[in-house]
N, C-alpha and C positions, 0 to 999 in steps of 0.2 A: 544545530542543525544534526537529522540523524545520518549515521555511518552506514547502519544497515537497521531490517526492521524484520519482525516472522508474524504475521498474521494469522490466527488459530481459531478457529470457530467463528468465524465472522461471516455472515451472509453465505457465499456461493464456496468459501474457503474452508478447508478442512485445516490444512497447514502449509502457510507458501512463506519460505525465507526469500530476502531480497538484501541482496550483498552489493556492495560498490556505489552507495547512491553519492551520486555528484549534485553540485550546485543546481545543474540543468539536467534533467531525465524525460527522458520521451516515453510516452504510453501508448502504445498501440494494440490492437487487435481486429479481430472480426466482432461482429455482433454479439453479446450475452456471453462474454467470455471474464467477466468481472473488472474491468477498468475502473468503474464508476466505484465500485465497492472498495476496490485498493485505493481510489483516492477519499472515499467518505471515511477507511480508516486510518490513513495518516490524517486527515485532517481530526477526527477525534483523537488521536493519539495526541497530536499538537497541540489541542485544545486542554486535555490533562496536564500536558506539563507546562501550561504558560503559567 
């Protein structure tokens, strides 16, 4: 399980640190702000560490 991640130069993100990742997290926001891009980045990171 990740404790924190930093997404750099991925889709709409130049750099976004995410701290305090817990077992259950909610990701919400208006349209076109990067919710799906964030989930894709986490999925890619998880698949690289498998």
